[in-house]
C-alpha positions, 0 to 999 in steps of 0.5 A: 514588817518594814516602815515607811512614812510621809508628813501624815505619819509612819506606817508599817508594811508587809515585807512582801510588798513593794509599794509604800505609805502613799499606796497604803493610804489610797487603799484605805481611802478609795476601796469602793468599786471592787476593781483596781486601777491594775484591772484597767487594761494597759493603764499601769503598763502605760504609766511604767512606759512613761517612767522608763522613758523619763529615766532614760531622758534624765540620764541623757540629760545628766540628771540621773546616774546610769546605775539608777537609770538602769535599775529603774528601767529594769523595774519598769520592764517587769511591770510592762511585762505584767509582773508585780501586778499584786502591788497595784491594789488601789481602786480604779475610782480615786480622788486627786487626778490619779496622784495615787496611781502615779505614786503607787508606780513610783513606790513600786519601781523605786523599791524594786530598783533599790532591791536590784541595786542593793538586794533589799527593799526600800529607798536607800538608793532609789527614791520614788519622788527624787528619782522615779518621778524626776522631771514629772508630775502626776498631772502630765504622767497620767494624761500621757499614760491615758493617751498611750493606753487609749491608743492601744484600745483603738488598735485592738478595736481596729483589728476587730473591725478588720475581722468584722469587715472580712466576715461581712464581706464573705456573707456579701459574696456568698449571698449576692444573688439571694433575693430578700424583701427590703423593708422600711418602717417594718413594712414590705418595700421592694426586693433586694439581694442579701449581698446588697444588704450585707454590703452596707455593713461592710461599708460601715466597718471600712469607714470605722477603721479609717476613723480609728486610724485618725484617732490613733494619730491624735493619741500620739500627741502627749502632754509629757513634760508639762509637769504640774500646770503646763510650765514644765517646772522642774524639768532639766534642760534637754529633757523634753526632746529626750523623753519623746525620743526615748518613748519612741525607742521603747514603743516604736510609735512616733509620740510627740509633745502637745503643741500647747501644754496648757491645752493638754492639761486643761482640755480632755476633748480627745476622750470625748472623740474616742468615746463617741467613736466607741459609742458609734461602733456599739450603736452599729453593732446593736443595730446589726444585732436587732436586725438579726433578731428581727430577720430570724424571728419565728421561726414558724410565725415570724420572718425567718429569713436568717437562721442563727446558730443554736447555742443554748435552749431558750426556755424552761417551759417551752421545749425546743425554743431557741432565743437569739442570745448572742445578738441580745448580749450585743444589744446589752453591751452597746447600752453599757457603752452608751452609758459609759459615754455619758460618764466620759462626757460629764468628766471632760466637761467637769475639768475645771481651771488648769487640770482635768482631775477626772481621768481615773473614771475616764480611763476606767470607762474607755477601757471597759467600752 
């Protein structure tokens, strides 16, 4: 066992773990959801990216030794690569605006960096606050990491939308001359081709990709360097330029500082926009799923214009019945995304005074959506 302490007292920790007293207290305080903040895709890795960029910036400003900087970077790289995952056990839901997530990362990186330098866990050479968190605050680290992670979600969705466009375009071309009966108000209307029908889906996916790219660009503006309330308290001269340069070198992305740090900490409207975009895609996919269910209904006494793949038996009592289970799955996922959007909207509205402290639930729901 090894010991760690804060102003609340001393605790004992297993020798195998890299986290410290603040992580342990958060584990005890917030065990409610069964999901850890590490389960939120890309979140902890984004925090580690910020820590690595900050270490490089502080070294270039002359505030951190090359030896300590190198050790911090190596520890951060292990986390970015998916290592040390068992050392991030805190619940995804937590108070304090993400302070526990930030300190969890600080403790793990410091302890691992110290081990790299000395061969032993602890903070003899590298301290969580004095070195790993140098020139930072939870209040600028967490929203910066959140934007970096959200940009990754948009990038993943962009690739999926491109694949969906290709699939719909193939159907458009294949069935451009196949005639169907257009329907409005669920009643017979006028003839159209299936190619024309699928062209509407193709058009949406193209428009959605353009929106995704615009939102990805918005995520390049970070409040990193704002520290506690936007005044850049405790940052060294030259740090602000250096940290964005370092982050760009690490990620290959053109991150830049928010035009107004106070705005960056007070207002989280970008997440309303991203969530609304996720919701719009979910609603579109749900509409497609519902269309497919209607057009495949029957097969004998329904419309039966589309034939969906049979993936499982549909009844425990009616032999041969097959249900549109994949479209039904998509409908349910869309309903959940719509619910997540409500939570994100409430969380952004609830950001009072100089900081939005509801980022843990914002990132959890963005990731899930």
